[in-house]
C-alpha positions as CSV (number, residue, x, y, z in Angstrom):
1,M,-4.1,22.9,4.9
2,H,-6.3,20.3,4.0
3,W,-7.0,17.4,6.4
4,Y,-5.1,15.0,4.4
5,E,-1.8,17.0,4.3
6,D,-2.0,16.9,8.2
7,E,0.8,14.4,9.2
8,D,-0.2,14.4,12.6
9,L,-3.4,13.0,11.8
10,W,-2.1,10.1,9.8
11,I,0.5,9.0,12.9
12,D,-2.1,9.6,15.7
13,F,-5.0,7.6,13.9
14,A,-3.4,5.3,11.7
15,S,-4.8,2.1,14.0
16,V,-8.2,3.3,13.7
17,M,-7.5,4.0,10.0
18,F,-6.2,0.8,9.4
19,P,-7.1,-2.0,12.1
20,E,-5.7,-4.8,9.9
21,L,-2.2,-3.5,11.3
22,A,-3.0,-5.3,14.7
23,G,-3.0,-8.9,13.0
24,H,-2.8,-10.6,9.3
25,T,-6.7,-10.0,8.2
26,T,-5.7,-8.7,5.2
27,D,-3.4,-11.5,4.4
28,E,-6.5,-14.0,4.7
29,S,-8.6,-11.6,2.9
30,V,-6.3,-11.5,0.0
31,A,-5.7,-15.3,-0.1
32,A,-9.7,-15.7,-0.2
33,S,-10.3,-13.0,-2.4
34,P,-11.5,-13.6,-6.2
35,L,-10.9,-10.2,-7.0
36,L,-7.4,-9.8,-5.9
37,K,-5.9,-12.8,-7.4
38,V,-1.9,-12.2,-8.3
39,R,0.6,-14.2,-9.8
40,P,4.3,-14.1,-9.2
41,G,5.6,-11.0,-11.3
42,M,2.1,-9.1,-11.4
43,R,2.6,-5.5,-11.6
44,V,0.6,-3.8,-8.7
45,L,0.0,0.1,-7.8
46,D,-1.6,0.9,-4.6
47,I,-2.6,4.5,-4.7
48,A,-2.6,6.0,-1.3
49,C,-1.5,3.1,0.1
50,G,-1.0,4.4,3.6
51,P,0.8,1.9,5.9
52,A,1.4,-0.9,3.3
53,V,-1.5,-2.9,4.3
54,Y,-2.3,-4.3,1.0
55,V,1.4,-3.8,-0.4
56,V,2.7,-6.2,2.0
57,A,0.1,-9.1,1.7
58,L,0.3,-9.0,-2.3
59,A,4.0,-9.0,-2.0
60,R,3.9,-12.1,-0.2
61,R,2.2,-13.6,-3.1
62,G,4.7,-12.7,-5.4
63,A,3.3,-9.5,-6.8
64,E,5.7,-6.4,-8.0
65,V,4.2,-4.0,-5.8
66,T,4.3,0.3,-6.0
67,G,2.9,2.3,-3.6
68,V,2.1,5.6,-3.9
69,D,1.2,8.4,-1.2
70,L,1.5,11.8,-0.2
71,S,2.4,11.1,3.6
72,P,5.8,11.0,4.6
73,A,4.7,9.5,7.9
74,M,2.8,6.5,6.1
75,L,5.7,5.9,3.4
76,A,8.1,5.6,6.5
77,R,5.9,3.2,8.2
78,A,4.8,1.1,5.0
79,R,8.8,0.6,4.3
80,A,9.0,-0.6,8.0
81,E,6.1,-3.0,7.3
82,C,7.8,-4.2,4.3
83,D,10.9,-4.7,6.2
84,R,9.2,-6.4,9.2
85,A,7.4,-8.7,6.8
86,G,10.6,-9.4,4.8
87,V,9.2,-8.1,1.5
88,S,10.2,-5.8,-1.1
89,A,8.2,-2.9,-2.6
90,W,8.5,0.4,-4.4
91,F,7.5,3.7,-2.7
92,I,6.8,7.0,-4.1
93,R,5.9,9.8,-2.6
94,A,3.3,11.9,-4.8
95,D,-0.2,13.4,-5.1
96,M,-2.4,10.6,-7.0
97,R,-4.2,13.6,-8.8
98,E,-0.8,13.9,-10.7
99,H,0.9,10.6,-10.3
100,V,0.8,8.7,-13.8
101,E,3.2,5.9,-15.3
102,P,1.6,5.1,-18.6
103,G,0.9,1.1,-19.2
104,A,3.0,0.2,-16.4
105,Y,0.6,-1.9,-14.2
106,D,-1.7,-4.6,-14.6
107,L,-3.7,-4.3,-11.4
108,V,-4.3,-0.7,-9.5
109,L,-5.9,-0.7,-6.0
110,S,-7.5,2.2,-4.1
111,T,-8.3,0.9,-0.5
112,H,-9.5,2.0,3.0
113,T,-11.8,4.8,1.5
114,S,-9.1,6.6,0.0
115,F,-11.1,7.5,-3.0
116,G,-12.7,10.5,-2.9
117,Y,-10.7,12.8,-1.0
118,F,-10.8,16.0,-3.2
119,S,-14.0,18.2,-3.3
120,G,-12.3,20.5,-6.6
121,P,-14.1,19.9,-9.5
122,G,-12.9,17.1,-11.3
123,D,-10.2,16.0,-9.1
124,N,-11.4,12.6,-8.1
125,L,-12.4,11.9,-11.6
126,T,-8.7,13.0,-12.6
127,V,-7.6,10.0,-9.9
128,L,-9.4,7.7,-12.2
129,R,-8.2,8.7,-15.3
130,N,-4.4,8.5,-14.0
131,A,-5.2,5.2,-12.9
132,H,-6.8,4.2,-16.4
133,A,-3.7,5.6,-17.9
134,S,-1.1,3.6,-15.8
135,L,-2.8,0.5,-16.5
136,A,-2.0,-1.8,-19.3
137,P,-4.4,-2.5,-21.7
138,G,-6.5,-5.4,-20.2
139,G,-5.5,-4.0,-16.6
140,T,-8.0,-3.8,-13.6
141,L,-8.6,-1.2,-11.2
142,L,-10.5,-2.0,-8.0
143,V,-11.9,0.9,-5.8
144,D,-12.8,0.0,-2.1
145,V,-14.8,2.8,-0.2
146,L,-18.0,3.1,2.2
147,G,-20.7,3.5,-0.3
148,K,-23.4,5.9,0.2
149,E,-25.8,3.5,1.2
150,V,-23.7,1.8,3.6
151,V,-23.2,5.2,5.4
152,A,-26.8,5.6,5.3
153,G,-27.1,2.6,7.7
154,R,-24.6,4.1,10.1
155,V,-24.7,8.0,9.8
156,G,-26.1,9.4,13.1
157,R,-24.9,6.4,15.5
158,R,-21.7,7.5,17.8
159,G,-19.0,4.8,18.6
160,A,-16.2,4.3,20.6
161,I,-13.3,2.3,19.3
162,D,-10.6,1.0,21.1
163,V,-6.9,2.1,19.9
164,A,-4.3,-0.5,19.4
165,E,-1.3,-0.8,21.8
166,D,1.0,0.5,19.4
167,A,-0.9,3.5,19.4
168,G,-0.3,4.1,23.0
169,G,-3.6,3.3,24.1
170,G,-6.8,5.3,24.6
171,T,-10.1,5.7,22.8
172,V,-11.4,7.2,19.9
173,F,-14.8,8.6,19.5
174,T,-16.7,9.4,16.1
175,R,-19.3,11.2,14.8
176,D,-20.7,11.3,11.1
177,T,-22.3,14.4,9.6
178,I,-23.6,14.4,6.0
179,L,-22.7,17.7,4.1
180,D,-24.1,19.0,0.7
181,D,-27.0,17.0,0.1
182,W,-25.7,13.8,0.7
183,T,-22.2,14.3,-1.9
184,R,-19.9,14.6,1.1
185,L,-19.5,13.1,4.6
186,R,-17.6,14.8,7.5
187,T,-16.2,12.3,10.4
188,D,-14.9,14.0,13.6
189,W,-12.8,12.2,15.7
190,T,-11.7,12.4,19.3
191,L,-8.9,10.5,20.3
192,V,-8.3,10.5,24.2
193,R,-5.5,9.2,26.0
194,G,-5.4,9.9,29.7
195,S,-6.0,13.5,30.5
196,A,-5.1,14.4,26.7
197,A,-7.9,14.7,23.6
198,R,-6.7,15.3,20.1
199,H,-9.7,16.1,17.6
200,A,-9.3,16.0,13.8
201,S,-11.8,16.2,11.2
202,I,-11.8,14.2,7.7
203,V,-14.1,15.0,4.8
204,W,-14.6,12.8,1.6
205,S,-17.1,12.3,-1.4
206,L,-19.6,9.9,-0.9
207,Y,-20.6,7.8,-3.9
208,S,-23.6,5.3,-4.4
209,A,-22.8,2.6,-6.4
210,A,-24.5,3.9,-9.5
211,E,-22.3,7.2,-9.0
212,L,-19.3,5.3,-8.9
213,R,-19.9,3.2,-11.6
214,G,-20.5,6.2,-13.9
215,L,-17.6,7.8,-13.0
216,L,-15.4,5.0,-13.7
217,E,-17.2,4.6,-17.2
218,S,-16.6,8.4,-17.7
219,A,-12.8,7.9,-17.0
220,G,-12.7,5.1,-19.8
221,F,-13.4,1.8,-17.6
222,V,-15.3,-0.9,-19.5
223,D,-17.2,-4.0,-17.8
224,V,-17.7,-2.0,-14.7
225,E,-19.0,-4.2,-11.7
226,C,-19.9,-3.5,-8.2
227,F,-19.4,-5.6,-5.2
228,G,-20.1,-5.8,-1.2
229,G,-16.2,-6.5,-0.6
230,F,-13.3,-8.3,-1.8
231,D,-14.9,-11.3,-1.6
232,A,-17.3,-10.5,-4.6
233,S,-20.2,-10.6,-2.7
234,P,-23.2,-8.7,-3.9
235,Y,-23.5,-5.1,-3.2
236,D,-26.9,-5.2,-1.4
237,N,-28.6,-4.3,2.0
238,H,-26.1,-6.5,3.7
239,A,-23.1,-5.1,2.3
240,R,-20.4,-3.1,4.7
241,R,-18.2,-1.9,1.8
242,L,-18.8,-0.8,-1.6
243,V,-15.9,-2.4,-4.1
244,V,-16.1,-1.3,-7.7
245,R,-14.2,-2.9,-10.5
246,G,-13.1,-1.6,-14.1
247,V,-11.2,-3.0,-17.0
248,R,-8.9,-0.8,-19.2
249,G,-10.5,-2.2,-22.5
250,D,-7.7,-0.7,-25.2
């Protein structure tokens, strides 16, 4: 079983993976973002949507949002979050290497470093090609990851993150390890609640801005640009995220 197929991981570590669940920070960042401007009726696909953090924020602004995820637990959480927010969205359980809806969307999103899960040759490129095929001509893809340059500034440090109340309380300890000549990153997590400890590891592909830009271009995207976040800040030594935007040109 691959790490991303472990349902217990998504359940136990959701509050660490998606800290926005504790508040409305995503609503605020979407409202302020020049990259995430949506109009009523705009068709949006969120691949590996998780618990609908961006689905809810975009649906509140009138977008018609579809979330795709492989995890039944995350899809159940996503539906519950939409119900709680009073918004409507569609959800599909699917592998993002296989899910394609030709020309169906104006905007495709990949957030929370949900791009780069796969180690098989060409699998991550297949995800981008599927996104390209699912966009209408002129549609936009936005990919949000921890860029290789950002990781280089933090790797080797240990951290502790307080888990939100809805996760049952506790502390998560993390350690990052660079693998395979800086092409992949493994993050080991230990969740401690009382006398019990839960261990998990996730591994994903690391991309620099230049590498990810080149991958989008290989998938057929044009006008590819790199940013330091959804606020469209520069991707420089101050950036904490890497957001790459590409357009389907045909």
